[in-house]
C-alpha positions as a Markdown table, in Angstrom:
| # | Residue | x | y | z |
|---|---|---|---|---|
| 1 | Met | 0.0 | 0.0 | 0.0 |
| 2 | Asp | 1.1 | 3.5 | -0.8 |
| 3 | Ile | 2.4 | 5.3 | 2.3 |
| 4 | Lys | 0.1 | 8.3 | 1.7 |
| 5 | Lys | -2.9 | 6.1 | 1.4 |
| 6 | Leu | -1.9 | 4.3 | 4.7 |
| 7 | Glu | -1.4 | 7.7 | 6.4 |
| 8 | Lys | -5.0 | 8.6 | 5.5 |
| 9 | Phe | -6.4 | 5.4 | 6.9 |
| 10 | Ile | -4.6 | 5.8 | 10.3 |
| 11 | Gln | -4.7 | 9.6 | 10.6 |
| 12 | Pro | -7.3 | 9.6 | 13.4 |
| 13 | Ser | -4.9 | 7.7 | 15.6 |
| 14 | Gly | -2.4 | 10.6 | 15.9 |
| 15 | Phe | 1.3 | 10.6 | 14.9 |
| 16 | Tyr | 0.0 | 8.9 | 11.7 |
| 17 | Lys | 3.1 | 9.6 | 9.5 |
| 18 | Gln | 5.4 | 7.9 | 12.0 |
| 19 | Lys | 2.9 | 5.1 | 12.6 |
| 20 | Ala | 2.5 | 4.5 | 8.8 |
| 21 | Glu | 6.3 | 4.2 | 8.4 |
| 22 | Arg | 6.5 | 1.7 | 11.3 |
| 23 | Leu | 3.5 | -0.3 | 10.1 |
| 24 | Lys | 5.1 | -0.7 | 6.7 |
| 25 | Lys | 8.4 | -1.8 | 8.3 |
| 26 | Phe | 6.6 | -4.3 | 10.6 |
| 27 | Cys | 4.7 | -5.7 | 7.6 |
| 28 | Lys | 8.0 | -6.1 | 5.7 |
| 29 | Tyr | 9.5 | -7.8 | 8.8 |
| 30 | Leu | 6.5 | -10.2 | 8.8 |
| 31 | Asp | 6.8 | -10.9 | 5.1 |
| 32 | Lys | 10.6 | -11.6 | 5.3 |
| 33 | Asn | 10.6 | -13.7 | 8.5 |
| 34 | Tyr | 7.2 | -15.4 | 8.5 |
| 35 | Asp | 6.1 | -15.2 | 4.8 |
| 36 | Ser | 3.3 | -12.8 | 6.0 |
| 37 | Asn | 1.8 | -15.7 | 7.9 |
| 38 | Leu | 0.3 | -14.4 | 11.1 |
| 39 | Asn | -0.4 | -17.9 | 12.4 |
| 40 | Ser | 3.3 | -18.7 | 12.1 |
| 41 | Phe | 4.1 | -15.5 | 14.0 |
| 42 | Phe | 1.6 | -16.0 | 16.8 |
| 43 | Asn | 1.7 | -19.8 | 17.2 |
| 44 | Arg | 4.7 | -19.5 | 19.5 |
| 45 | Asp | 5.3 | -18.7 | 23.2 |
| 46 | Thr | 3.9 | -15.4 | 24.1 |
| 47 | Asn | 7.0 | -14.1 | 25.9 |
| 48 | Val | 9.2 | -15.1 | 22.9 |
| 49 | Ile | 6.9 | -13.1 | 20.6 |
| 50 | Arg | 6.8 | -10.2 | 23.0 |
| 51 | Asn | 10.6 | -10.1 | 23.2 |
| 52 | Glu | 10.8 | -10.2 | 19.5 |
| 53 | Leu | 8.3 | -7.4 | 19.1 |
| 54 | Leu | 10.2 | -5.3 | 21.6 |
| 55 | Ser | 13.4 | -5.7 | 19.6 |
| 56 | Leu | 11.8 | -4.0 | 16.6 |
| 57 | Asn | 12.3 | -0.3 | 16.1 |
| 58 | Gly | 9.3 | 1.7 | 17.2 |
| 59 | Ile | 7.6 | -1.0 | 19.2 |
| 60 | Gly | 7.5 | -0.5 | 23.0 |
| 61 | Asn | 5.6 | -2.3 | 25.8 |
| 62 | Glu | 2.2 | -0.8 | 25.0 |
| 63 | Thr | 2.4 | -1.5 | 21.3 |
| 64 | Ala | 3.8 | -5.0 | 21.8 |
| 65 | Asp | 1.0 | -5.9 | 24.3 |
| 66 | Ser | -1.7 | -4.4 | 22.1 |
| 67 | Ile | -0.5 | -6.5 | 19.2 |
| 68 | Leu | -0.4 | -9.6 | 21.4 |
| 69 | Leu | -3.9 | -9.0 | 22.9 |
| 70 | Tyr | -5.9 | -7.8 | 20.0 |
| 71 | Ala | -4.2 | -9.4 | 17.0 |
| 72 | Gly | -2.7 | -12.5 | 18.6 |
| 73 | Glu | -5.4 | -13.2 | 21.2 |
| 74 | Lys | -2.6 | -13.6 | 23.8 |
| 75 | Leu | -3.0 | -13.0 | 27.6 |
| 76 | Lys | -1.2 | -9.6 | 27.9 |
| 77 | Phe | -3.0 | -6.7 | 29.5 |
| 78 | Val | -2.3 | -3.3 | 27.8 |
| 79 | Ile | -1.1 | -0.5 | 30.1 |
| 80 | Asp | -1.5 | 3.0 | 28.6 |
| 81 | Ala | -1.4 | 6.6 | 29.9 |
| 82 | Tyr | -5.2 | 6.4 | 30.7 |
| 83 | Thr | -4.6 | 3.3 | 32.9 |
| 84 | Lys | -1.8 | 4.9 | 34.8 |
| 85 | Arg | -3.6 | 8.2 | 35.3 |
| 86 | Ile | -7.0 | 6.7 | 36.3 |
| 87 | Phe | -5.7 | 4.2 | 38.7 |
| 88 | Phe | -3.3 | 6.6 | 40.2 |
| 89 | Arg | -6.1 | 9.1 | 40.8 |
| 90 | Leu | -8.2 | 6.3 | 42.3 |
| 91 | Gly | -5.4 | 5.6 | 44.8 |
| 92 | Ile | -5.1 | 2.0 | 43.6 |
| 93 | Val | -1.5 | 2.2 | 42.2 |
| 94 | Asp | 1.5 | 4.3 | 43.2 |
| 95 | Thr | 3.9 | 3.2 | 40.6 |
| 96 | Asn | 4.6 | 4.1 | 37.0 |
| 97 | Asp | 6.4 | 0.8 | 36.3 |
| 98 | Tyr | 4.9 | -0.8 | 33.2 |
| 99 | Glu | 5.6 | -4.4 | 34.1 |
| 100 | Lys | 4.4 | -4.1 | 37.6 |
| 101 | Leu | 1.2 | -2.6 | 36.5 |
| 102 | Arg | 0.7 | -5.1 | 33.8 |
| 103 | Glu | 1.3 | -8.0 | 36.2 |
| 104 | Leu | -1.1 | -6.4 | 38.7 |
| 105 | Phe | -4.0 | -6.2 | 36.1 |
| 106 | Glu | -3.3 | -9.6 | 34.7 |
| 107 | Asn | -3.2 | -11.3 | 38.1 |
| 108 | Ser | -6.4 | -9.4 | 39.2 |
| 109 | Leu | -8.4 | -10.1 | 36.0 |
| 110 | Lys | -7.3 | -13.6 | 35.1 |
| 111 | Glu | -9.9 | -16.4 | 34.9 |
| 112 | Lys | -9.5 | -20.1 | 34.4 |
| 113 | Asp | -10.9 | -19.8 | 30.9 |
| 114 | His | -8.4 | -18.4 | 28.4 |
| 115 | Leu | -10.9 | -16.9 | 26.0 |
| 116 | Asn | -12.9 | -15.3 | 28.9 |
| 117 | Thr | -9.7 | -13.7 | 30.2 |
| 118 | Ile | -8.8 | -12.3 | 26.8 |
| 119 | Asn | -12.3 | -10.8 | 26.4 |
| 120 | Lys | -12.2 | -9.4 | 29.9 |
| 121 | Phe | -8.7 | -7.8 | 29.2 |
| 122 | Lys | -10.1 | -6.2 | 25.9 |
| 123 | Glu | -13.3 | -4.9 | 27.5 |
| 124 | Met | -11.5 | -3.5 | 30.6 |
| 125 | His | -8.9 | -1.8 | 28.4 |
| 126 | Ala | -11.7 | -0.3 | 26.2 |
| 127 | Leu | -13.5 | 0.9 | 29.3 |
| 128 | Ile | -10.4 | 2.5 | 30.7 |
| 129 | Val | -9.8 | 4.3 | 27.3 |
| 130 | Glu | -13.3 | 5.6 | 27.2 |
| 131 | Leu | -13.1 | 6.9 | 30.8 |
| 132 | Gly | -9.8 | 8.5 | 30.1 |
| 133 | Lys | -11.0 | 10.1 | 26.9 |
| 134 | Asn | -14.3 | 11.4 | 28.3 |
| 135 | Tyr | -13.5 | 12.2 | 32.0 |
| 136 | Cys | -10.1 | 11.4 | 33.4 |
| 137 | Lys | -8.1 | 13.6 | 31.0 |
| 138 | Lys | -4.9 | 15.4 | 31.9 |
| 139 | Asp | -7.2 | 18.2 | 33.0 |
| 140 | Pro | -10.0 | 16.1 | 34.5 |
| 141 | Ile | -13.7 | 16.6 | 33.8 |
| 142 | Cys | -15.0 | 15.2 | 37.1 |
| 143 | Asn | -18.6 | 16.2 | 36.7 |
| 144 | Asn | -20.7 | 13.1 | 35.9 |
| 145 | Cys | -17.7 | 10.8 | 36.0 |
| 146 | Pro | -18.9 | 7.3 | 37.0 |
| 147 | Leu | -16.0 | 7.0 | 39.4 |
| 148 | Phe | -16.2 | 10.4 | 41.0 |
| 149 | Ser | -17.2 | 9.1 | 44.4 |
| 150 | Ser | -14.2 | 6.7 | 44.5 |
| 151 | Cys | -11.7 | 9.2 | 43.2 |
| 152 | Lys | -8.9 | 10.2 | 45.7 |
| 153 | Arg | -7.6 | 13.1 | 43.6 |
| 154 | Lys | -10.8 | 14.7 | 42.3 |
| 155 | Gly | -10.1 | 17.6 | 40.0 |
| 156 | Val | -6.3 | 17.2 | 40.3 |
| 157 | Lys | -4.4 | 17.6 | 37.0 |
| 158 | Asn | -1.8 | 15.1 | 35.9 |
| 159 | Glu | 0.3 | 15.4 | 39.0 |
| 160 | Tyr | 2.1 | 12.0 | 39.5 |
| 161 | Ser | 4.4 | 11.6 | 42.5 |
| 162 | Trp | 5.9 | 8.2 | 41.6 |
| 163 | Asn | 8.1 | 6.8 | 44.5 |
C-alpha cells in the first residue's frame, strides 16, 4: 500500500506519519521472516513473541502488548497513559512501572478460561480508554464521572508523584 494512502487510513490515531512508516516496516518484517503468515508468527510462546516485538524499532511495551492481545489473542493486558492516570487518581496504584502494572492487572483479572480472560482484558482496556477520553483527562472533567465518588484526587491535574 502506498504510504500516503496508509497515512490517510490511520490519521485519526495521531502521529500517523510515524505510525505509517513503522507499520510498513513491521509488515515487511512479517513478510521476510514469516512469509506474511500471522499464524506462524503468533503460534509460539507469548513471551518469545513479546521479546521479538520489543526488539523491533518503534515497538514498545504498550504496542507489543496491544499486538499480542488484539491481533494474537494472547494474555497480555495493555497499560497505557489512561490506565496509569486513572488508577493513580483512584489511589489503587502508586507506581509508573509498566511491568508491575501489567502484572497487577493480569493477576487481578485472570480467569481459568483463556478466552474469557482475553475478552475481559479487551473490555477492561476499552472501558479505561473511554473513561480516560471522556472524563479522566490530563485536565479532568470530574462532573458526571462514573468513578467520581471513588476518586482520591478529584479535579487534580496530571500530577504524579511516583516513588
